[in-house]
mmCIF file of the N, C-alpha and C atoms, coordinates in Angstrom:
data_MODEL
# 
_entry.id   MODEL 
# 
loop_
_atom_site.group_PDB 
_atom_site.id 
_atom_site.type_symbol 
_atom_site.label_atom_id 
_atom_site.label_alt_id 
_atom_site.label_comp_id 
_atom_site.label_asym_id 
_atom_site.label_entity_id 
_atom_site.label_seq_id 
_atom_site.pdbx_PDB_ins_code 
_atom_site.Cartn_x 
_atom_site.Cartn_y 
_atom_site.Cartn_z 
_atom_site.occupancy 
_atom_site.B_iso_or_equiv 
_atom_site.pdbx_formal_charge 
_atom_site.auth_seq_id 
_atom_site.auth_comp_id 
_atom_site.auth_asym_id 
_atom_site.auth_atom_id 
_atom_site.pdbx_PDB_model_num 
ATOM 1   N N  . MET A 1 1  ? -30.041 62.806 -65.951 1.00 0.00 ? 1  MET A N  1 
ATOM 2   C CA . MET A 1 1  ? -28.052 61.849 -67.047 1.00 0.00 ? 1  MET A CA 1 
ATOM 3   C C  . MET A 1 1  ? -27.292 63.392 -66.914 1.00 0.00 ? 1  MET A C  1 
ATOM 4   N N  . CYS A 1 2  ? -26.652 63.743 -66.767 1.00 0.00 ? 2  CYS A N  1 
ATOM 5   C CA . CYS A 1 2  ? -26.396 65.045 -67.338 1.00 0.00 ? 2  CYS A CA 1 
ATOM 6   C C  . CYS A 1 2  ? -25.073 64.642 -68.911 1.00 0.00 ? 2  CYS A C  1 
ATOM 7   N N  . LYS A 1 3  ? -24.830 65.088 -69.993 1.00 0.00 ? 3  LYS A N  1 
ATOM 8   C CA . LYS A 1 3  ? -24.157 65.125 -70.886 1.00 0.00 ? 3  LYS A CA 1 
ATOM 9   C C  . LYS A 1 3  ? -22.265 66.401 -70.226 1.00 0.00 ? 3  LYS A C  1 
ATOM 10  N N  . CYS A 1 4  ? -22.059 65.929 -70.443 1.00 0.00 ? 4  CYS A N  1 
ATOM 11  C CA . CYS A 1 4  ? -20.620 67.041 -69.839 1.00 0.00 ? 4  CYS A CA 1 
ATOM 12  C C  . CYS A 1 4  ? -19.829 66.492 -70.910 1.00 0.00 ? 4  CYS A C  1 
ATOM 13  N N  . GLY A 1 5  ? -19.344 67.803 -71.992 1.00 0.00 ? 5  GLY A N  1 
ATOM 14  C CA . GLY A 1 5  ? -18.774 67.082 -73.514 1.00 0.00 ? 5  GLY A CA 1 
ATOM 15  C C  . GLY A 1 5  ? -18.324 65.962 -73.739 1.00 0.00 ? 5  GLY A C  1 
ATOM 16  N N  . SER A 1 6  ? -17.848 64.307 -73.972 1.00 0.00 ? 6  SER A N  1 
ATOM 17  C CA . SER A 1 6  ? -18.595 63.922 -74.114 1.00 0.00 ? 6  SER A CA 1 
ATOM 18  C C  . SER A 1 6  ? -18.033 62.645 -73.309 1.00 0.00 ? 6  SER A C  1 
ATOM 19  N N  . MET A 1 7  ? -18.628 62.891 -71.790 1.00 0.00 ? 7  MET A N  1 
ATOM 20  C CA . MET A 1 7  ? -18.581 62.774 -70.642 1.00 0.00 ? 7  MET A CA 1 
ATOM 21  C C  . MET A 1 7  ? -19.697 62.609 -70.096 1.00 0.00 ? 7  MET A C  1 
ATOM 22  N N  . GLN A 1 8  ? -20.837 61.909 -69.773 1.00 0.00 ? 8  GLN A N  1 
ATOM 23  C CA . GLN A 1 8  ? -21.905 61.625 -69.476 1.00 0.00 ? 8  GLN A CA 1 
ATOM 24  C C  . GLN A 1 8  ? -22.055 60.890 -67.570 1.00 0.00 ? 8  GLN A C  1 
ATOM 25  N N  . ILE A 1 9  ? -22.503 61.226 -67.197 1.00 0.00 ? 9  ILE A N  1 
ATOM 26  C CA . ILE A 1 9  ? -22.142 62.103 -65.524 1.00 0.00 ? 9  ILE A CA 1 
ATOM 27  C C  . ILE A 1 9  ? -24.548 61.093 -64.955 1.00 0.00 ? 9  ILE A C  1 
ATOM 28  N N  . VAL A 1 10 ? -24.682 60.239 -64.348 1.00 0.00 ? 10 VAL A N  1 
ATOM 29  C CA . VAL A 1 10 ? -25.964 59.346 -63.921 1.00 0.00 ? 10 VAL A CA 1 
ATOM 30  C C  . VAL A 1 10 ? -25.169 59.859 -62.526 1.00 0.00 ? 10 VAL A C  1 
ATOM 31  N N  . GLN A 1 11 ? -26.820 60.480 -62.165 1.00 0.00 ? 11 GLN A N  1 
ATOM 32  C CA . GLN A 1 11 ? -26.423 60.613 -61.199 1.00 0.00 ? 11 GLN A CA 1 
ATOM 33  C C  . GLN A 1 11 ? -28.219 59.321 -60.245 1.00 0.00 ? 11 GLN A C  1 
ATOM 34  N N  . LEU A 1 12 ? -27.688 58.605 -59.471 1.00 0.00 ? 12 LEU A N  1 
ATOM 35  C CA . LEU A 1 12 ? -27.845 57.379 -59.295 1.00 0.00 ? 12 LEU A CA 1 
ATOM 36  C C  . LEU A 1 12 ? -28.373 58.036 -58.547 1.00 0.00 ? 12 LEU A C  1 
ATOM 37  N N  . LYS A 1 13 ? -28.376 58.320 -56.849 1.00 0.00 ? 13 LYS A N  1 
ATOM 38  C CA . LYS A 1 13 ? -29.659 59.283 -55.538 1.00 0.00 ? 13 LYS A CA 1 
ATOM 39  C C  . LYS A 1 13 ? -29.472 61.044 -55.746 1.00 0.00 ? 13 LYS A C  1 
ATOM 40  N N  . PRO A 1 14 ? -30.276 60.943 -55.321 1.00 0.00 ? 14 PRO A N  1 
ATOM 41  C CA . PRO A 1 14 ? -30.292 62.355 -54.600 1.00 0.00 ? 14 PRO A CA 1 
ATOM 42  C C  . PRO A 1 14 ? -28.398 62.729 -53.595 1.00 0.00 ? 14 PRO A C  1 
ATOM 43  N N  . SER A 1 15 ? -28.095 63.855 -53.766 1.00 0.00 ? 15 SER A N  1 
ATOM 44  C CA . SER A 1 15 ? -26.682 63.592 -53.711 1.00 0.00 ? 15 SER A CA 1 
ATOM 45  C C  . SER A 1 15 ? -27.698 65.002 -52.005 1.00 0.00 ? 15 SER A C  1 
ATOM 46  N N  . TRP A 1 16 ? -26.368 65.058 -51.034 1.00 0.00 ? 16 TRP A N  1 
ATOM 47  C CA . TRP A 1 16 ? -26.735 66.263 -50.270 1.00 0.00 ? 16 TRP A CA 1 
ATOM 48  C C  . TRP A 1 16 ? -26.624 67.202 -50.562 1.00 0.00 ? 16 TRP A C  1 
ATOM 49  N N  . ALA A 1 17 ? -25.959 67.298 -51.690 1.00 0.00 ? 17 ALA A N  1 
ATOM 50  C CA . ALA A 1 17 ? -26.613 69.009 -52.468 1.00 0.00 ? 17 ALA A CA 1 
ATOM 51  C C  . ALA A 1 17 ? -27.610 69.186 -52.364 1.00 0.00 ? 17 ALA A C  1 
ATOM 52  N N  . ASP A 1 18 ? -28.148 68.364 -53.054 1.00 0.00 ? 18 ASP A N  1 
ATOM 53  C CA . ASP A 1 18 ? -29.180 68.227 -53.352 1.00 0.00 ? 18 ASP A CA 1 
ATOM 54  C C  . ASP A 1 18 ? -30.827 68.931 -52.525 1.00 0.00 ? 18 ASP A C  1 
ATOM 55  N N  . LYS A 1 19 ? -30.682 68.095 -51.666 1.00 0.00 ? 19 LYS A N  1 
ATOM 56  C CA . LYS A 1 19 ? -30.949 67.874 -50.679 1.00 0.00 ? 19 LYS A CA 1 
ATOM 57  C C  . LYS A 1 19 ? -30.572 69.511 -49.695 1.00 0.00 ? 19 LYS A C  1 
ATOM 58  N N  . LEU A 1 20 ? -29.735 69.906 -49.178 1.00 0.00 ? 20 LEU A N  1 
ATOM 59  C CA . LEU A 1 20 ? -29.694 71.615 -49.076 1.00 0.00 ? 20 LEU A CA 1 
ATOM 60  C C  . LEU A 1 20 ? -30.460 71.931 -49.384 1.00 0.00 ? 20 LEU A C  1 
ATOM 61  N N  . PHE A 1 21 ? -30.063 72.492 -51.015 1.00 0.00 ? 21 PHE A N  1 
ATOM 62  C CA . PHE A 1 21 ? -29.822 73.768 -51.617 1.00 0.00 ? 21 PHE A CA 1 
ATOM 63  C C  . PHE A 1 21 ? -30.402 73.076 -52.625 1.00 0.00 ? 21 PHE A C  1 
ATOM 64  N N  . GLY A 1 22 ? -31.099 72.416 -53.149 1.00 0.00 ? 22 GLY A N  1 
ATOM 65  C CA . GLY A 1 22 ? -32.749 72.341 -54.823 1.00 0.00 ? 22 GLY A CA 1 
ATOM 66  C C  . GLY A 1 22 ? -31.944 72.198 -55.087 1.00 0.00 ? 22 GLY A C  1 
ATOM 67  N N  . TYR A 1 23 ? -30.703 71.749 -55.342 1.00 0.00 ? 23 TYR A N  1 
ATOM 68  C CA . TYR A 1 23 ? -29.514 72.147 -57.319 1.00 0.00 ? 23 TYR A CA 1 
ATOM 69  C C  . TYR A 1 23 ? -30.629 71.374 -58.751 1.00 0.00 ? 23 TYR A C  1 
ATOM 70  N N  . SER A 1 24 ? -31.284 72.107 -59.902 1.00 0.00 ? 24 SER A N  1 
ATOM 71  C CA . SER A 1 24 ? -32.210 71.899 -60.903 1.00 0.00 ? 24 SER A CA 1 
ATOM 72  C C  . SER A 1 24 ? -30.810 71.334 -61.449 1.00 0.00 ? 24 SER A C  1 
ATOM 73  N N  . GLU A 1 25 ? -31.382 70.192 -63.039 1.00 0.00 ? 25 GLU A N  1 
ATOM 74  C CA . GLU A 1 25 ? -31.556 69.894 -63.439 1.00 0.00 ? 25 GLU A CA 1 
ATOM 75  C C  . GLU A 1 25 ? -30.025 70.262 -64.443 1.00 0.00 ? 25 GLU A C  1 
ATOM 76  N N  . ARG A 1 26 ? -30.528 71.419 -64.633 1.00 0.00 ? 26 ARG A N  1 
ATOM 77  C CA . ARG A 1 26 ? -29.037 71.938 -65.464 1.00 0.00 ? 26 ARG A CA 1 
ATOM 78  C C  . ARG A 1 26 ? -28.372 72.400 -64.555 1.00 0.00 ? 26 ARG A C  1 
ATOM 79  N N  . TRP A 1 27 ? -28.816 72.831 -62.916 1.00 0.00 ? 27 TRP A N  1 
ATOM 80  C CA . TRP A 1 27 ? -27.214 73.692 -62.510 1.00 0.00 ? 27 TRP A CA 1 
ATOM 81  C C  . TRP A 1 27 ? -26.995 72.369 -62.584 1.00 0.00 ? 27 TRP A C  1 
ATOM 82  N N  . LYS A 1 28 ? -27.023 71.050 -61.944 1.00 0.00 ? 28 LYS A N  1 
ATOM 83  C CA . LYS A 1 28 ? -26.179 69.796 -61.670 1.00 0.00 ? 28 LYS A CA 1 
ATOM 84  C C  . LYS A 1 28 ? -25.188 70.146 -63.171 1.00 0.00 ? 28 LYS A C  1 
ATOM 85  N N  . CYS A 1 29 ? -25.897 70.203 -64.603 1.00 0.00 ? 29 CYS A N  1 
ATOM 86  C CA . CYS A 1 29 ? -25.259 69.882 -65.765 1.00 0.00 ? 29 CYS A CA 1 
ATOM 87  C C  . CYS A 1 29 ? -24.374 71.085 -65.496 1.00 0.00 ? 29 CYS A C  1 
ATOM 88  N N  . GLN A 1 30 ? -24.238 71.630 -65.607 1.00 0.00 ? 30 GLN A N  1 
ATOM 89  C CA . GLN A 1 30 ? -22.568 72.842 -65.943 1.00 0.00 ? 30 GLN A CA 1 
ATOM 90  C C  . GLN A 1 30 ? -22.151 72.779 -64.860 1.00 0.00 ? 30 GLN A C  1 
ATOM 91  N N  . LEU A 1 31 ? -22.507 72.173 -63.501 1.00 0.00 ? 31 LEU A N  1 
ATOM 92  C CA . LEU A 1 31 ? -22.140 72.046 -61.945 1.00 0.00 ? 31 LEU A CA 1 
ATOM 93  C C  . LEU A 1 31 ? -20.662 70.955 -62.267 1.00 0.00 ? 31 LEU A C  1 
ATOM 94  N N  . CYS A 1 32 ? -21.319 69.953 -63.178 1.00 0.00 ? 32 CYS A N  1 
ATOM 95  C CA . CYS A 1 32 ? -20.616 68.113 -63.646 1.00 0.00 ? 32 CYS A CA 1 
ATOM 96  C C  . CYS A 1 32 ? -19.400 69.253 -64.523 1.00 0.00 ? 32 CYS A C  1 
ATOM 97  N N  . CYS A 1 33 ? -20.064 70.210 -65.083 1.00 0.00 ? 33 CYS A N  1 
ATOM 98  C CA . CYS A 1 33 ? -19.350 70.519 -66.650 1.00 0.00 ? 33 CYS A CA 1 
ATOM 99  C C  . CYS A 1 33 ? -18.063 71.183 -66.059 1.00 0.00 ? 33 CYS A C  1 
ATOM 100 N N  . LYS A 1 34 ? -18.320 72.055 -65.062 1.00 0.00 ? 34 LYS A N  1 
ATOM 101 C CA . LYS A 1 34 ? -17.433 73.313 -64.479 1.00 0.00 ? 34 LYS A CA 1 
ATOM 102 C C  . LYS A 1 34 ? -15.895 71.873 -63.877 1.00 0.00 ? 34 LYS A C  1 
ATOM 103 N N  . ILE A 1 35 ? -16.487 71.267 -63.108 1.00 0.00 ? 35 ILE A N  1 
ATOM 104 C CA . ILE A 1 35 ? -15.927 70.356 -62.095 1.00 0.00 ? 35 ILE A CA 1 
ATOM 105 C C  . ILE A 1 35 ? -15.147 68.843 -62.915 1.00 0.00 ? 35 ILE A C  1 
ATOM 106 N N  . TYR A 1 36 ? -15.593 68.600 -64.254 1.00 0.00 ? 36 TYR A N  1 
ATOM 107 C CA . TYR A 1 36 ? -15.665 67.134 -64.578 1.00 0.00 ? 36 TYR A CA 1 
ATOM 108 C C  . TYR A 1 36 ? -15.232 67.747 -65.951 1.00 0.00 ? 36 TYR A C  1 
ATOM 109 N N  . ARG A 1 37 ? -13.881 68.961 -66.375 1.00 0.00 ? 37 ARG A N  1 
ATOM 110 C CA . ARG A 1 37 ? -14.058 69.527 -67.532 1.00 0.00 ? 37 ARG A CA 1 
ATOM 111 C C  . ARG A 1 37 ? -12.629 68.173 -68.353 1.00 0.00 ? 37 ARG A C  1 
ATOM 112 N N  . ILE A 1 38 ? -13.068 69.499 -69.746 1.00 0.00 ? 38 ILE A N  1 
ATOM 113 C CA . ILE A 1 38 ? -12.127 67.297 -70.745 1.00 0.00 ? 38 ILE A CA 1 
ATOM 114 C C  . ILE A 1 38 ? -11.866 68.522 -71.719 1.00 0.00 ? 38 ILE A C  1 
# 
């Protein structure tokens, strides 16, 4: 689970991007913050 500002994004299952690029949890949190700006 990533905390992006006041919003929590829960990843239920690995996405195609995870399998393709092997994103780390920290990277996904940073990406999620950029996509879901508050």
